[in-house]
C-alpha positions as CSV (number, residue, x, y, z in Angstrom):
1,M,-62.9,34.0,-72.4
2,Q,-63.2,30.3,-71.8
3,K,-59.5,29.8,-72.8
4,S,-58.4,32.4,-70.3
5,L,-60.4,30.7,-67.5
6,S,-58.8,27.4,-68.4
7,I,-55.3,28.9,-68.3
8,I,-56.1,30.5,-64.9
9,L,-57.5,27.2,-63.5
10,V,-54.4,25.3,-64.6
11,A,-52.1,27.9,-63.1
12,V,-54.0,27.8,-59.8
13,L,-53.9,24.0,-59.7
14,M,-50.2,23.9,-60.4
15,A,-49.5,26.4,-57.6
16,I,-51.6,24.4,-55.1
17,A,-50.3,20.9,-55.9
18,P,-46.7,21.4,-54.6
19,A,-48.0,23.0,-51.4
20,T,-50.4,20.1,-50.8
21,L,-47.6,17.5,-51.2
22,Q,-45.2,19.5,-48.9
23,A,-47.9,19.7,-46.2
24,M,-48.3,15.9,-46.2
25,D,-47.3,14.4,-42.8
26,L,-47.4,10.7,-42.4
27,S,-46.9,10.8,-38.7
28,G,-49.3,8.7,-36.7
29,T,-50.5,5.2,-35.8
30,Y,-51.8,2.9,-38.5
31,D,-53.6,-0.5,-38.7
32,A,-51.3,-2.8,-40.6
33,T,-52.6,-5.8,-42.7
34,G,-50.5,-7.8,-45.1
35,T,-49.6,-11.0,-46.8
36,N,-46.2,-12.7,-46.4
37,P,-44.3,-14.1,-49.3
38,D,-45.6,-17.6,-48.4
39,G,-49.2,-16.4,-48.6
40,S,-49.9,-16.3,-44.9
41,Q,-51.6,-13.2,-43.6
42,Y,-50.8,-10.9,-40.7
43,K,-52.1,-7.8,-38.9
44,G,-51.0,-5.4,-36.3
45,T,-50.0,-1.7,-36.0
46,C,-47.3,0.6,-37.4
47,T,-46.3,3.9,-35.8
48,I,-44.7,6.4,-38.1
49,T,-42.7,9.3,-36.8
50,R,-41.2,12.2,-38.7
51,I,-37.5,12.4,-38.1
52,S,-36.9,15.6,-40.1
53,G,-38.1,17.0,-43.4
54,D,-39.4,14.1,-45.4
55,R,-37.6,11.4,-43.4
56,Y,-39.7,9.0,-41.3
57,R,-39.2,6.2,-38.8
58,F,-41.5,3.2,-39.0
59,V,-42.1,0.8,-36.1
60,W,-44.2,-2.2,-36.9
61,S,-45.8,-4.4,-34.3
62,V,-47.1,-7.4,-36.3
63,G,-46.4,-10.4,-34.1
64,N,-42.8,-9.4,-34.0
65,S,-41.4,-5.8,-33.8
66,Y,-39.6,-4.3,-36.7
67,Q,-38.3,-0.8,-37.5
68,G,-37.0,1.1,-40.5
69,E,-36.5,4.5,-42.0
70,G,-37.4,6.0,-45.3
71,E,-37.7,9.3,-47.2
72,L,-41.0,10.5,-48.8
73,Q,-40.6,11.5,-52.4
74,G,-43.8,12.8,-53.8
75,T,-46.5,10.2,-52.9
76,R,-44.1,7.3,-52.6
77,I,-41.8,6.2,-49.7
78,S,-39.3,3.4,-49.7
79,V,-38.5,2.1,-46.2
80,D,-35.3,0.3,-45.4
81,W,-36.1,-2.1,-42.6
82,G,-33.0,-4.4,-42.6
83,D,-34.1,-6.8,-45.3
84,E,-32.5,-7.1,-48.8
85,Q,-35.6,-5.4,-50.3
86,P,-37.3,-2.3,-48.9
87,V,-41.0,-1.8,-48.3
88,I,-42.3,0.5,-51.0
89,Y,-45.5,2.4,-50.2
90,D,-47.7,4.6,-52.3
91,V,-49.6,7.2,-50.3
92,L,-53.2,7.2,-51.4
93,P,-55.5,10.3,-51.2
94,D,-57.2,9.0,-48.1
95,G,-53.9,8.7,-46.2
96,T,-53.6,4.9,-46.7
97,L,-50.2,3.5,-47.5
98,D,-50.4,0.7,-50.0
99,G,-47.1,-1.2,-50.2
100,T,-45.1,-4.2,-51.4
101,W,-42.1,-5.9,-49.9
102,A,-39.9,-8.9,-50.5
103,G,-39.3,-7.8,-54.0
104,G,-43.1,-7.5,-54.7
105,K,-43.8,-11.0,-53.4
106,A,-45.6,-9.6,-50.3
107,T,-48.1,-6.8,-49.7
108,E,-49.0,-4.5,-46.9
109,T,-51.6,-1.9,-46.3
110,L,-51.4,0.8,-43.6
111,K,-54.6,2.5,-42.7
112,P,-54.4,5.6,-40.5
113,Q,-56.1,5.4,-37.1
114,G,-58.3,8.4,-36.3
115,K,-57.3,10.5,-39.3
116,G,-59.6,12.0,-41.9
117,Q,-58.6,12.4,-45.5
118,W,-55.7,14.6,-46.4
């Protein structure tokens, strides 16, 4: 009996997980904080807009304005913003994007404004 319940639970979780990932929408405005490769810190905002499917446009306002595009793959998105190295973010369960750029020498965190957890 316990083995049957375990199998059912695993099957249900496997069925729910892909739907949860597909339902993820990163669109919104985020508070941006980060550290540049030289160690200096910055803050500002980033607006993320869904272009189509899993493709997104990012517009950062962090002293200067930057923009880029990327495609969400699972819980990771790599954003080409015109530099040699992309910004690579992991999407955390609370909707925060935790990223690195400049080949891992710089960091950035995007926290959603006015959004609850996924």
